[in-house]
Each structure stands twice: as structure tokens, then as C-alpha cells.
N, CA, C, O and the ligand as a Tripos MOL2 file, in Angstrom:
@<TRIPOS>MOLECULE
protein
  297   295    75     0     0
PROTEIN
NO_CHARGES

@<TRIPOS>ATOM
      1 N           0.8380   -1.2080    0.0000 N.3       1 MET1
      2 CA          0.0000    0.0000    0.0000 C.3       1 MET1
      3 C           0.8750    1.2620    0.0000 C.2       1 MET1
      4 O           2.0480    1.2190    0.3740 O.2       1 MET1
      5 N           0.2880    2.3760   -0.4220 N.am      2 ASP2
      6 CA          1.0430    3.6180   -0.5030 C.3       2 ASP2
      7 C           0.1240    4.8050   -0.2240 C.2       2 ASP2
      8 O          -1.0880    4.6560   -0.0630 O.2       2 ASP2
      9 N           0.7330    5.9750   -0.1720 N.am      3 CYS3
     10 CA         -0.0370    7.1910    0.0910 C.3       3 CYS3
     11 C          -1.0330    7.4100   -1.0440 C.2       3 CYS3
     12 O          -0.6890    7.2930   -2.2200 O.2       3 CYS3
     13 N          -2.2860    7.7330   -0.6700 N.am      4 LYS4
     14 CA         -3.3100    7.9060   -1.6970 C.3       4 LYS4
     15 C          -3.1200    9.1940   -2.4710 C.2       4 LYS4
     16 O          -3.7080    9.3770   -3.5370 O.2       4 LYS4
     17 N          -2.3060   10.0810   -1.9420 N.am      5 HIS5
     18 CA         -2.1400   11.3780   -2.5940 C.3       5 HIS5
     19 C          -0.9110   11.4070   -3.5000 C.2       5 HIS5
     20 O          -0.9850   11.8660   -4.6400 O.2       5 HIS5
     21 N           0.2210   10.9160   -2.9890 N.am      6 CYS6
     22 CA          1.4610   11.0080   -3.7770 C.3       6 CYS6
     23 C           2.0810    9.6340   -4.0030 C.2       6 CYS6
     24 O           3.1460    9.5300   -4.6120 O.2       6 CYS6
     25 N           1.4270    8.5780   -3.5180 N.am      7 HIS7
     26 CA          1.8740    7.1890   -3.6890 C.3       7 HIS7
     27 C           3.2360    6.9200   -3.0560 C.2       7 HIS7
     28 O           3.9670    6.0250   -3.4800 O.2       7 HIS7
     29 N           3.5550    7.6940   -2.0580 N.am      8 SER8
     30 CA          4.7870    7.4610   -1.3120 C.3       8 SER8
     31 C           4.5600    6.3310   -0.3080 C.2       8 SER8
     32 O           3.4430    6.1170    0.1630 O.2       8 SER8
     33 N           5.6260    5.6200    0.0070 N.am      9 VAL9
     34 CA          5.5260    4.5800    1.0370 C.3       9 VAL9
     35 C           6.1610    5.0750    2.3290 C.2       9 VAL9
     36 O           6.3650    4.3090    3.2710 O.2       9 VAL9
     37 N           6.4650    6.3510    2.3560 N.am     10 ASN10
     38 CA          7.1060    6.9660    3.4960 C.3      10 ASN10
     39 C           6.0460    7.6240    4.3830 C.2      10 ASN10
     40 O           5.8370    8.8350    4.3190 O.2      10 ASN10
     41 N           5.3720    6.8030    5.2220 N.am     11 PHE11
     42 CA          4.3100    7.3410    6.0830 C.3      11 PHE11
     43 C           4.3280    6.6190    7.4150 C.2      11 PHE11
     44 O           4.9830    5.5880    7.5690 O.2      11 PHE11
     45 N           3.6020    7.1710    8.3790 N.am     12 HIS12
     46 CA          3.5270    6.5370    9.6950 C.3      12 HIS12
     47 C           2.1050    6.6030   10.2160 C.2      12 HIS12
     48 O           1.3030    7.4200    9.7640 O.2      12 HIS12
     49 N           1.7970    5.7290   11.1760 N.am     13 LYS13
     50 CA          0.4530    5.6750   11.7480 C.3      13 LYS13
     51 C           0.1570    6.9650   12.5040 C.2      13 LYS13
     52 O           1.0150    7.5150   13.1950 O.2      13 LYS13
     53 N          -1.0740    7.4300   12.3550 N.am     14 SER14
     54 CA         -1.4280    8.6880   13.0010 C.3      14 SER14
     55 C          -2.8620    8.6330   13.5000 C.2      14 SER14
     56 O          -3.7150    9.4100   13.0710 O.2      14 SER14
     57 N          -3.1160    7.6950   14.4230 N.am     15 GLY15
     58 CA         -4.4330    7.6000   15.0340 C.3      15 GLY15
     59 C          -5.4630    6.9040   14.1660 C.2      15 GLY15
     60 O          -5.1330    6.2590   13.1710 O.2      15 GLY15
     61 N          -6.7220    7.0490   14.5670 N.am     16 PHE16
     62 CA         -7.8090    6.3890   13.8550 C.3      16 PHE16
     63 C          -8.8410    7.4020   13.4240 C.2      16 PHE16
     64 O          -9.0390    8.4190   14.0890 O.2      16 PHE16
     65 N          -9.4950    7.1330   12.3250 N.am     17 THR17
     66 CA        -10.6060    7.9530   11.8900 C.3      17 THR17
     67 C         -11.6970    7.0310   11.3580 C.2      17 THR17
     68 O         -11.4220    6.1150   10.5830 O.2      17 THR17
     69 N         -12.9350    7.2790   11.7770 N.am     18 ARG18
     70 CA        -14.0790    6.4340   11.4090 C.3      18 ARG18
     71 C         -13.7870    4.9530   11.6860 C.2      18 ARG18
     72 O         -14.2130    4.0740   10.9370 O.2      18 ARG18
     73 N         -13.0510    4.6950   12.7780 N.am     19 GLY19
     74 CA        -12.7620    3.3180   13.1730 C.3      19 GLY19
     75 C         -11.6950    2.6420   12.3420 C.2      19 GLY19
     76 O         -11.4850    1.4340   12.4500 O.2      19 GLY19
     77 N         -11.0230    3.4190   11.5150 N.am     20 LYS20
     78 CA         -9.9830    2.8340   10.6690 C.3      20 LYS20
     79 C          -8.6400    3.5090   10.9130 C.2      20 LYS20
     80 O          -8.5590    4.6790   11.2860 O.2      20 LYS20
     81 N          -7.5990    2.7310   10.6900 N.am     21 GLN21
     82 CA         -6.2490    3.2560   10.8830 C.3      21 GLN21
     83 C          -5.9670    4.4050    9.9290 C.2      21 GLN21
     84 O          -6.1600    4.3020    8.7180 O.2      21 GLN21
     85 N          -5.5060    5.4950   10.5120 N.am     22 ARG22
     86 CA         -5.1710    6.6460    9.6740 C.3      22 ARG22
     87 C          -3.6510    6.7900    9.6150 C.2      22 ARG22
     88 O          -2.9590    6.5530   10.6050 O.2      22 ARG22
     89 N          -3.1540    7.1680    8.4850 N.am     23 TYR23
     90 CA         -1.7160    7.3530    8.2970 C.3      23 TYR23
     91 C          -1.4420    8.7780    7.8630 C.2      23 TYR23
     92 O          -2.2620    9.4340    7.2210 O.2      23 TYR23
     93 N          -0.2360    9.2390    8.2460 N.am     24 LYS24
     94 CA          0.1850   10.5540    7.7650 C.3      24 LYS24
     95 C           1.4070   10.3670    6.8770 C.2      24 LYS24
     96 O           2.3980    9.7530    7.2740 O.2      24 LYS24
     97 N           1.3170   10.8970    5.6890 N.am     25 CYS25
     98 CA          2.4110   10.7720    4.7280 C.3      25 CYS25
     99 C           3.5170   11.7520    5.0930 C.2      25 CYS25
    100 O           3.2630   12.9320    5.3360 O.2      25 CYS25
    101 N           4.7330   11.2540    5.1290 N.am     26 LYS26
    102 CA          5.8650   12.1210    5.4660 C.3      26 LYS26
    103 C           6.3050   12.9520    4.2750 C.2      26 LYS26
    104 O           6.9720   13.9750    4.4300 O.2      26 LYS26
    105 N           5.9280   12.5060    3.0900 N.am     27 ASP27
    106 CA          6.3670   13.2180    1.8840 C.3      27 ASP27
    107 C           5.4550   14.3950    1.5470 C.2      27 ASP27
    108 O           5.9330   15.5000    1.2940 O.2      27 ASP27
    109 N           4.1370   14.1590    1.5440 N.am     28 CYS28
    110 CA          3.2260   15.2440    1.1790 C.3      28 CYS28
    111 C           2.5200   15.8280    2.4010 C.2      28 CYS28
    112 O           1.8300   16.8420    2.2990 O.2      28 CYS28
    113 N           2.6960   15.1800    3.5660 N.am     29 GLY29
    114 CA          2.1500   15.7290    4.8060 C.3      29 GLY29
    115 C           0.6480   15.5750    4.9510 C.2      29 GLY29
    116 O           0.0590   16.1460    5.8680 O.2      29 GLY29
    117 N           0.0120   14.8120    4.0600 N.am     30 ARG30
    118 CA         -1.4470   14.6520    4.1180 C.3      30 ARG30
    119 C          -1.8030   13.3340    4.7830 C.2      30 ARG30
    120 O          -0.9850   12.4180    4.8680 O.2      30 ARG30
    121 N          -3.0460   13.2570    5.2540 N.am     31 TYR31
    122 CA         -3.5350   12.0460    5.9140 C.3      31 TYR31
    123 C          -4.3060   11.1860    4.9280 C.2      31 TYR31
    124 O          -4.9280   11.6930    3.9950 O.2      31 TYR31
    125 N          -4.2590    9.9030    5.1430 N.am     32 PHE32
    126 CA         -5.0900    9.0010    4.3410 C.3      32 PHE32
    127 C          -5.4330    7.7700    5.1640 C.2      32 PHE32
    128 O          -4.7410    7.4410    6.1270 O.2      32 PHE32
    129 N          -6.4980    7.0990    4.7810 N.am     33 VAL33
    130 CA         -6.9920    5.9260    5.4860 C.3      33 VAL33
    131 C          -6.9290    4.7320    4.5480 C.2      33 VAL33
    132 O          -7.3710    4.8050    3.4010 O.2      33 VAL33
    133 N          -6.3880    3.6550    5.0360 N.am     34 VAL34
    134 CA         -6.2760    2.4400    4.2180 C.3      34 VAL34
    135 C          -7.5220    1.5810    4.4290 C.2      34 VAL34
    136 O          -7.9900    1.4300    5.5570 O.2      34 VAL34
    137 N          -8.0410    1.0370    3.3760 N.am     35 GLY35
    138 CA         -9.2090    0.1620    3.4730 C.3      35 GLY35
    139 C         -10.5090    0.9110    3.2890 C.2      35 GLY35
    140 O         -11.5740    0.2950    3.2490 O.2      35 GLY35
    141 N         -10.4490    2.2310    3.1750 N.am     36 ASP36
    142 CA        -11.6620    3.0180    2.9940 C.3      36 ASP36
    143 C         -11.8460    3.3200    1.5060 C.2      36 ASP36
    144 O         -11.8410    4.4770    1.0840 O.2      36 ASP36
    145 N         -12.0070    2.2580    0.7290 N.am     37 ASP37
    146 CA        -12.0640    2.4250   -0.7210 C.3      37 ASP37
    147 C         -13.3470    1.8350   -1.2910 C.2      37 ASP37
    148 O         -13.3350    1.1800   -2.3340 O.2      37 ASP37
    149 N         -14.4590    2.0760   -0.5890 N.am     38 ARG38
    150 CA        -15.7400    1.5610   -1.0730 C.3      38 ARG38
    151 C         -16.1060    2.1900   -2.4010 C.2      38 ARG38
    152 O         -16.6710    1.5350   -3.2780 O.2      38 ARG38
    153 N         -15.7810    3.4660   -2.5440 N.am     39 THR39
    154 CA        -16.1010    4.1750   -3.7830 C.3      39 THR39
    155 C         -15.3660    3.5420   -4.9560 C.2      39 THR39
    156 O         -15.9350    3.3460   -6.0300 O.2      39 THR39
    157 N         -14.0930    3.2240   -4.7330 N.am     40 THR40
    158 CA        -13.2920    2.6130   -5.7860 C.3      40 THR40
    159 C         -13.8840    1.2610   -6.1740 C.2      40 THR40
    160 O         -13.9830    0.9360   -7.3570 O.2      40 THR40
    161 N         -14.2800    0.4710   -5.1640 N.am     41 ASP41
    162 CA        -14.8800   -0.8300   -5.4360 C.3      41 ASP41
    163 C         -16.1370   -0.6690   -6.2850 C.2      41 ASP41
    164 O         -16.3750   -1.4320   -7.2210 O.2      41 ASP41
    165 N         -16.9330    0.3370   -5.9390 N.am     42 LYS42
    166 CA        -18.1830    0.5570   -6.6490 C.3      42 LYS42
    167 C         -17.9020    0.8910   -8.1040 C.2      42 LYS42
    168 O         -18.5820    0.4010   -9.0050 O.2      42 LYS42
    169 N         -16.9030    1.7220   -8.3290 N.am     43 ILE43
    170 CA        -16.5530    2.1140   -9.6960 C.3      43 ILE43
    171 C         -16.0790    0.8920  -10.4850 C.2      43 ILE43
    172 O         -16.4560    0.7080  -11.6420 O.2      43 ILE43
    173 N         -15.2550    0.0630   -9.8530 N.am     44 ILE44
    174 CA        -14.7430   -1.1380  -10.5250 C.3      44 ILE44
    175 C         -15.9030   -2.0660  -10.8740 C.2      44 ILE44
    176 O         -15.9520   -2.6070  -11.9790 O.2      44 ILE44
    177 N         -16.8400   -2.2560   -9.9360 N.am     45 ASN45
    178 CA        -17.9890   -3.1220  -10.1790 C.3      45 ASN45
    179 C         -18.8450   -2.5760  -11.3220 C.2      45 ASN45
    180 O         -19.3140   -3.3370  -12.1680 O.2      45 ASN45
    181 N         -19.0450   -1.2750  -11.3430 N.am     46 THR46
    182 CA        -19.8400   -0.6610  -12.3930 C.3      46 THR46
    183 C         -19.1730   -0.8680  -13.7420 C.2      46 THR46
    184 O         -19.8380   -1.1670  -14.7340 O.2      46 THR46
    185 N         -17.8570   -0.7100  -13.7740 N.am     47 LYS47
    186 CA        -17.1190   -0.9010  -15.0150 C.3      47 LYS47
    187 C         -17.2370   -2.3460  -15.4940 C.2      47 LYS47
    188 O         -17.4490   -2.6010  -16.6800 O.2      47 LYS47
    189 N         -17.0980   -3.2870  -14.5610 N.am     48 ALA48
    190 CA        -17.1960   -4.7060  -14.8940 C.3      48 ALA48
    191 C         -18.5810   -5.0030  -15.4600 C.2      48 ALA48
    192 O         -18.7230   -5.7600  -16.4200 O.2      48 ALA48
    193 N         -19.5930   -4.3980  -14.8540 N.am     49 LEU49
    194 CA        -20.9700   -4.6000  -15.2970 C.3      49 LEU49
    195 C         -21.1530   -4.0550  -16.7130 C.2      49 LEU49
    196 O         -21.8160   -4.6710  -17.5470 O.2      49 LEU49
    197 N         -20.5660   -2.9100  -16.9640 N.am     50 CYS50
    198 CA        -20.6480   -2.2980  -18.2910 C.3      50 CYS50
    199 C         -20.0190   -3.2180  -19.3420 C.2      50 CYS50
    200 O         -20.5590   -3.3910  -20.4340 O.2      50 CYS50
    201 N         -18.8850   -3.7960  -18.9990 N.am     51 VAL51
    202 CA        -18.2030   -4.6960  -19.9290 C.3      51 VAL51
    203 C         -19.0990   -5.8910  -20.2440 C.2      51 VAL51
    204 O         -19.1960   -6.3170  -21.3950 O.2      51 VAL51
    205 N         -19.7540   -6.4320  -19.2090 N.am     52 VAL52
    206 CA        -20.6440   -7.5820  -19.3910 C.3      52 VAL52
    207 C         -21.8070   -7.2060  -20.2970 C.2      52 VAL52
    208 O         -22.1380   -7.9390  -21.2290 O.2      52 VAL52
    209 N         -22.4270   -6.0540  -20.0220 N.am     53 PHE53
    210 CA        -23.5660   -5.6080  -20.8270 C.3      53 PHE53
    211 C         -23.1480   -5.3410  -22.2700 C.2      53 PHE53
    212 O         -23.8730   -5.6560  -23.2140 O.2      53 PHE53
    213 N         -21.9630   -4.7550  -22.4170 N.am     54 TYR54
    214 CA        -21.4700   -4.4520  -23.7470 C.3      54 TYR54
    215 C         -21.2470   -5.7480  -24.5350 C.2      54 TYR54
    216 O         -21.5750   -5.8360  -25.7180 O.2      54 TYR54
    217 N         -20.6820   -6.7500  -23.8510 N.am     55 SER55
    218 CA        -20.4380   -8.0360  -24.4990 C.3      55 SER55
    219 C         -21.7560   -8.6750  -24.9160 C.2      55 SER55
    220 O         -21.8700   -9.2140  -26.0170 O.2      55 SER55
    221 N         -22.7420   -8.6160  -24.0420 N.am     56 LEU56
    222 CA        -24.0510   -9.1980  -24.3380 C.3      56 LEU56
    223 C         -24.6950   -8.4750  -25.5220 C.2      56 LEU56
    224 O         -25.2490   -9.1000  -26.4260 O.2      56 LEU56
    225 N         -24.6090   -7.1470  -25.4940 N.am     57 ALA57
    226 CA        -25.2070   -6.3530  -26.5570 C.3      57 ALA57
    227 C         -24.5390   -6.6690  -27.8880 C.2      57 ALA57
    228 O         -25.2050   -6.7950  -28.9160 O.2      57 ALA57
    229 N         -23.2330   -6.7920  -27.8570 N.am     58 LYS58
    230 CA        -22.4650   -7.0930  -29.0560 C.3      58 LYS58
    231 C         -22.8510   -8.4760  -29.6020 C.2      58 LYS58
    232 O         -23.0330   -8.6550  -30.8060 O.2      58 LYS58
    233 N         -22.9700   -9.4390  -28.6910 N.am     59 ALA59
    234 CA        -23.3430  -10.7950  -29.0840 C.3      59 ALA59
    235 C         -24.7400  -10.7910  -29.7030 C.2      59 ALA59
    236 O         -24.9770  -11.4430  -30.7200 O.2      59 ALA59
    237 N         -25.6610  -10.0530  -29.0820 N.am     60 SER60
    238 CA        -27.0270   -9.9850  -29.5950 C.3      60 SER60
    239 C         -27.0470   -9.3380  -30.9630 C.2      60 SER60
    240 O         -27.7520   -9.7890  -31.8650 O.2      60 SER60
    241 N         -26.2640   -8.2750  -31.1130 N.am     61 TYR61
    242 CA        -26.2170   -7.5720  -32.3930 C.3      61 TYR61
    243 C         -25.6670   -8.4890  -33.4880 C.2      61 TYR61
    244 O         -26.1600   -8.5050  -34.6160 O.2      61 TYR61
    245 N         -24.6300   -9.2510  -33.1220 N.am     62 GLY62
    246 CA        -24.0490  -10.1790  -34.0830 C.3      62 GLY62
    247 C         -25.0590  -11.2330  -34.5090 C.2      62 GLY62
    248 O         -25.1200  -11.6090  -35.6800 O.2      62 GLY62
    249 N         -25.8550  -11.7100  -33.5470 N.am     63 MET63
    250 CA        -26.8680  -12.7270  -33.8300 C.3      63 MET63
    251 C         -27.9510  -12.1580  -34.7440 C.2      63 MET63
    252 O         -28.3730  -12.8040  -35.7030 O.2      63 MET63
    253 N         -28.4020  -10.9130  -34.4260 N.am     64 LEU64
    254 CA        -29.4250  -10.2620  -35.2470 C.3      64 LEU64
    255 C         -28.9050  -10.0390  -36.6530 C.2      64 LEU64
    256 O         -29.6320  -10.1880  -37.6360 O.2      64 LEU64
    257 N         -27.6220   -9.6770  -36.7300 N.am     65 GLY65
    258 CA        -27.0150   -9.4510  -38.0300 C.3      65 GLY65
    259 C         -27.0670  -10.6900  -38.8870 C.2      65 GLY65
    260 O         -27.2960  -10.5980  -40.0930 O.2      65 GLY65
    261 N         -26.8590  -11.8490  -38.2900 N.am     66 LYS66
    262 CA        -26.9090  -13.1090  -39.0290 C.3      66 LYS66
    263 C         -28.3220  -13.4380  -39.4650 C.2      66 LYS66
    264 O         -28.5640  -13.8740  -40.5910 O.2      66 LYS66
    265 N         -29.2720  -13.2130  -38.5250 N.am     67 VAL67
    266 CA        -30.6660  -13.5490  -38.8110 C.3      67 VAL67
    267 C         -31.2260  -12.6470  -39.9060 C.2      67 VAL67
    268 O         -31.9370  -13.1060  -40.8000 O.2      67 VAL67
    269 N         -30.8920  -11.3370  -39.8230 N.am     68 PHE68
    270 CA        -31.4720  -10.3740  -40.7740 C.3      68 PHE68
    271 C         -30.4730   -9.9260  -41.8340 C.2      68 PHE68
    272 O         -30.6350   -8.8740  -42.4520 O.2      68 PHE68
    273 N         -29.4680  -10.7170  -42.0280 N.am     69 ASP69
    274 CA        -28.4720  -10.3590  -43.0510 C.3      69 ASP69
    275 C         -29.0940  -10.4920  -44.4400 C.2      69 ASP69
    276 O         -29.5420  -11.5810  -44.7970 O.2      69 ASP69
    277 N         -29.1360   -9.4300  -45.2270 N.am     70 PRO70
    278 CA        -29.7630   -9.4640  -46.5590 C.3      70 PRO70
    279 C         -29.1240  -10.5250  -47.4750 C.2      70 PRO70
    280 O         -29.7850  -11.0760  -48.3550 O.2      70 PRO70
    281 N         -27.8480  -10.7940  -47.2560 N.am     71 ALA71
    282 CA        -27.1500  -11.7400  -48.1370 C.3      71 ALA71
    283 C         -27.6300  -13.1690  -47.9320 C.2      71 ALA71
    284 O         -27.5640  -13.9880  -48.8490 O.2      71 ALA71
    285 N         -28.1140  -13.4710  -46.7300 N.am     72 THR72
    286 CA        -28.5360  -14.8350  -46.4490 C.3      72 THR72
    287 C         -30.0620  -14.9310  -46.3510 C.2      72 THR72
    288 O         -30.5850  -15.9920  -46.0110 O.2      72 THR72
    289 N         -30.7850  -13.8440  -46.6420 N.am     73 ALA73
    290 CA        -32.2260  -13.8250  -46.4190 C.3      73 ALA73
    291 C         -33.0230  -14.2220  -47.6630 C.2      73 ALA73
    292 O         -34.2500  -14.3060  -47.6030 O.2      73 ALA73
    293 N         -32.3630  -14.4600  -48.7640 N.am     74 HIS74
    294 CA        -33.1090  -14.7480  -49.9780 C.3      74 HIS74
    295 C         -33.2360  -16.2340  -50.2640 C.2      74 HIS74
    296 O         -33.8440  -16.6210  -51.2610 O.2      74 HIS74
    297 ZN          1.7940   11.4430    0.2880 Zn       75 ZN75
@<TRIPOS>BOND
     1     1     2 1
     2     2     3 1
     3     3     4 2
     4     3     5 am
     5     5     6 1
     6     6     7 1
     7     7     8 2
     8     7     9 am
     9     9    10 1
    10    10    11 1
    11    11    12 2
    12    11    13 am
    13    13    14 1
    14    14    15 1
    15    15    16 2
    16    15    17 am
    17    17    18 1
    18    18    19 1
    19    19    20 2
    20    19    21 am
    21    21    22 1
    22    22    23 1
    23    23    24 2
    24    23    25 am
    25    25    26 1
    26    26    27 1
    27    27    28 2
    28    27    29 am
    29    29    30 1
    30    30    31 1
    31    31    32 2
    32    31    33 am
    33    33    34 1
    34    34    35 1
    35    35    36 2
    36    35    37 am
    37    37    38 1
    38    38    39 1
    39    39    40 2
    40    39    41 am
    41    41    42 1
    42    42    43 1
    43    43    44 2
    44    43    45 am
    45    45    46 1
    46    46    47 1
    47    47    48 2
    48    47    49 am
    49    49    50 1
    50    50    51 1
    51    51    52 2
    52    51    53 am
    53    53    54 1
    54    54    55 1
    55    55    56 2
    56    55    57 am
    57    57    58 1
    58    58    59 1
    59    59    60 2
    60    59    61 am
    61    61    62 1
    62    62    63 1
    63    63    64 2
    64    63    65 am
    65    65    66 1
    66    66    67 1
    67    67    68 2
    68    67    69 am
    69    69    70 1
    70    70    71 1
    71    71    72 2
    72    71    73 am
    73    73    74 1
    74    74    75 1
    75    75    76 2
    76    75    77 am
    77    77    78 1
    78    78    79 1
    79    79    80 2
    80    79    81 am
    81    81    82 1
    82    82    83 1
    83    83    84 2
    84    83    85 am
    85    85    86 1
    86    86    87 1
    87    87    88 2
    88    87    89 am
    89    89    90 1
    90    90    91 1
    91    91    92 2
    92    91    93 am
    93    93    94 1
    94    94    95 1
    95    95    96 2
    96    95    97 am
    97    97    98 1
    98    98    99 1
    99    99   100 2
   100    99   101 am
   101   101   102 1
   102   102   103 1
   103   103   104 2
   104   103   105 am
   105   105   106 1
   106   106   107 1
   107   107   108 2
   108   107   109 am
   109   109   110 1
   110   110   111 1
   111   111   112 2
   112   111   113 am
   113   113   114 1
   114   114   115 1
   115   115   116 2
   116   115   117 am
   117   117   118 1
   118   118   119 1
   119   119   120 2
   120   119   121 am
   121   121   122 1
   122   122   123 1
   123   123   124 2
   124   123   125 am
   125   125   126 1
   126   126   127 1
   127   127   128 2
   128   127   129 am
   129   129   130 1
   130   130   131 1
   131   131   132 2
   132   131   133 am
   133   133   134 1
   134   134   135 1
   135   135   136 2
   136   135   137 am
   137   137   138 1
   138   138   139 1
   139   139   140 2
   140   139   141 am
   141   141   142 1
   142   142   143 1
   143   143   144 2
   144   143   145 am
   145   145   146 1
   146   146   147 1
   147   147   148 2
   148   147   149 am
   149   149   150 1
   150   150   151 1
   151   151   152 2
   152   151   153 am
   153   153   154 1
   154   154   155 1
   155   155   156 2
   156   155   157 am
   157   157   158 1
   158   158   159 1
   159   159   160 2
   160   159   161 am
   161   161   162 1
   162   162   163 1
   163   163   164 2
   164   163   165 am
   165   165   166 1
   166   166   167 1
   167   167   168 2
   168   167   169 am
   169   169   170 1
   170   170   171 1
   171   171   172 2
   172   171   173 am
   173   173   174 1
   174   174   175 1
   175   175   176 2
   176   175   177 am
   177   177   178 1
   178   178   179 1
   179   179   180 2
   180   179   181 am
   181   181   182 1
   182   182   183 1
   183   183   184 2
   184   183   185 am
   185   185   186 1
   186   186   187 1
   187   187   188 2
   188   187   189 am
   189   189   190 1
   190   190   191 1
   191   191   192 2
   192   191   193 am
   193   193   194 1
   194   194   195 1
   195   195   196 2
   196   195   197 am
   197   197   198 1
   198   198   199 1
   199   199   200 2
   200   199   201 am
   201   201   202 1
   202   202   203 1
   203   203   204 2
   204   203   205 am
   205   205   206 1
   206   206   207 1
   207   207   208 2
   208   207   209 am
   209   209   210 1
   210   210   211 1
   211   211   212 2
   212   211   213 am
   213   213   214 1
   214   214   215 1
   215   215   216 2
   216   215   217 am
   217   217   218 1
   218   218   219 1
   219   219   220 2
   220   219   221 am
   221   221   222 1
   222   222   223 1
   223   223   224 2
   224   223   225 am
   225   225   226 1
   226   226   227 1
   227   227   228 2
   228   227   229 am
   229   229   230 1
   230   230   231 1
   231   231   232 2
   232   231   233 am
   233   233   234 1
   234   234   235 1
   235   235   236 2
   236   235   237 am
   237   237   238 1
   238   238   239 1
   239   239   240 2
   240   239   241 am
   241   241   242 1
   242   242   243 1
   243   243   244 2
   244   243   245 am
   245   245   246 1
   246   246   247 1
   247   247   248 2
   248   247   249 am
   249   249   250 1
   250   250   251 1
   251   251   252 2
   252   251   253 am
   253   253   254 1
   254   254   255 1
   255   255   256 2
   256   255   257 am
   257   257   258 1
   258   258   259 1
   259   259   260 2
   260   259   261 am
   261   261   262 1
   262   262   263 1
   263   263   264 2
   264   263   265 am
   265   265   266 1
   266   266   267 1
   267   267   268 2
   268   267   269 am
   269   269   270 1
   270   270   271 1
   271   271   272 2
   272   271   273 am
   273   273   274 1
   274   274   275 1
   275   275   276 2
   276   275   277 am
   277   277   278 1
   278   278   279 1
   279   279   280 2
   280   279   281 am
   281   281   282 1
   282   282   283 1
   283   283   284 2
   284   283   285 am
   285   285   286 1
   286   286   287 1
   287   287   288 2
   288   287   289 am
   289   289   290 1
   290   290   291 1
   291   291   292 2
   292   291   293 am
   293   293   294 1
   294   294   295 1
   295   295   296 2
@<TRIPOS>SUBSTRUCTURE
     1 MET1         2 RESIDUE 1 A MET
     2 ASP2         6 RESIDUE 1 A ASP
     3 CYS3        10 RESIDUE 1 A CYS
     4 LYS4        14 RESIDUE 1 A LYS
     5 HIS5        18 RESIDUE 1 A HIS
     6 CYS6        22 RESIDUE 1 A CYS
     7 HIS7        26 RESIDUE 1 A HIS
     8 SER8        30 RESIDUE 1 A SER
     9 VAL9        34 RESIDUE 1 A VAL
    10 ASN10       38 RESIDUE 1 A ASN
    11 PHE11       42 RESIDUE 1 A PHE
    12 HIS12       46 RESIDUE 1 A HIS
    13 LYS13       50 RESIDUE 1 A LYS
    14 SER14       54 RESIDUE 1 A SER
    15 GLY15       58 RESIDUE 1 A GLY
    16 PHE16       62 RESIDUE 1 A PHE
    17 THR17       66 RESIDUE 1 A THR
    18 ARG18       70 RESIDUE 1 A ARG
    19 GLY19       74 RESIDUE 1 A GLY
    20 LYS20       78 RESIDUE 1 A LYS
    21 GLN21       82 RESIDUE 1 A GLN
    22 ARG22       86 RESIDUE 1 A ARG
    23 TYR23       90 RESIDUE 1 A TYR
    24 LYS24       94 RESIDUE 1 A LYS
    25 CYS25       98 RESIDUE 1 A CYS
    26 LYS26      102 RESIDUE 1 A LYS
    27 ASP27      106 RESIDUE 1 A ASP
    28 CYS28      110 RESIDUE 1 A CYS
    29 GLY29      114 RESIDUE 1 A GLY
    30 ARG30      118 RESIDUE 1 A ARG
    31 TYR31      122 RESIDUE 1 A TYR
    32 PHE32      126 RESIDUE 1 A PHE
    33 VAL33      130 RESIDUE 1 A VAL
    34 VAL34      134 RESIDUE 1 A VAL
    35 GLY35      138 RESIDUE 1 A GLY
    36 ASP36      142 RESIDUE 1 A ASP
    37 ASP37      146 RESIDUE 1 A ASP
    38 ARG38      150 RESIDUE 1 A ARG
    39 THR39      154 RESIDUE 1 A THR
    40 THR40      158 RESIDUE 1 A THR
    41 ASP41      162 RESIDUE 1 A ASP
    42 LYS42      166 RESIDUE 1 A LYS
    43 ILE43      170 RESIDUE 1 A ILE
    44 ILE44      174 RESIDUE 1 A ILE
    45 ASN45      178 RESIDUE 1 A ASN
    46 THR46      182 RESIDUE 1 A THR
    47 LYS47      186 RESIDUE 1 A LYS
    48 ALA48      190 RESIDUE 1 A ALA
    49 LEU49      194 RESIDUE 1 A LEU
    50 CYS50      198 RESIDUE 1 A CYS
    51 VAL51      202 RESIDUE 1 A VAL
    52 VAL52      206 RESIDUE 1 A VAL
    53 PHE53      210 RESIDUE 1 A PHE
    54 TYR54      214 RESIDUE 1 A TYR
    55 SER55      218 RESIDUE 1 A SER
    56 LEU56      222 RESIDUE 1 A LEU
    57 ALA57      226 RESIDUE 1 A ALA
    58 LYS58      230 RESIDUE 1 A LYS
    59 ALA59      234 RESIDUE 1 A ALA
    60 SER60      238 RESIDUE 1 A SER
    61 TYR61      242 RESIDUE 1 A TYR
    62 GLY62      246 RESIDUE 1 A GLY
    63 MET63      250 RESIDUE 1 A MET
    64 LEU64      254 RESIDUE 1 A LEU
    65 GLY65      258 RESIDUE 1 A GLY
    66 LYS66      262 RESIDUE 1 A LYS
    67 VAL67      266 RESIDUE 1 A VAL
    68 PHE68      270 RESIDUE 1 A PHE
    69 ASP69      274 RESIDUE 1 A ASP
    70 PRO70      278 RESIDUE 1 A PRO
    71 ALA71      282 RESIDUE 1 A ALA
    72 THR72      286 RESIDUE 1 A THR
    73 ALA73      290 RESIDUE 1 A ALA
    74 HIS74      294 RESIDUE 1 A HIS
    75 ZN75       297 GROUP 0 **** ****
């Protein structure tokens, strides 16, 4: 793990916030909390879902293209 702001690994523990370990970065002087990345997880899940839907849509379009292809419809 690294600093969420500057990605430095030069940090030390600095108490707790919202029940989670808080760290203070020695390089940029800012605080960050490890494990508090629900937002990131949500974004990743949404992206994964989009990929699945896109794949399904593409597959469906390909199937429709075969069924309604003018070259094979006569
Ligand atoms: Zn930092």
C-alpha cells in the first residue's frame, strides 16, 4: 500500500478515523486511510458490469445481423 495522494511509502500511523487506521504521509504531509475504498470498489464493479452488458449487446447484435443479413435472407 502507498499514500493515496502522492503514492509514497514513506508514512507513519497517526491515530484512527471512522474506526480505521489513519496514516500521515511524510512526503506530502497529508492524511489518508487504508481500506476506505468503497467508492473505488463501486466504480470497478460498475465498469465490470458495463463490460458484461457491452459483451451481451455485441453478441445480440451479431446474432441479429446473421438472422437479418440481406445476403442470407433470400
Ligand atoms: Zn503522500
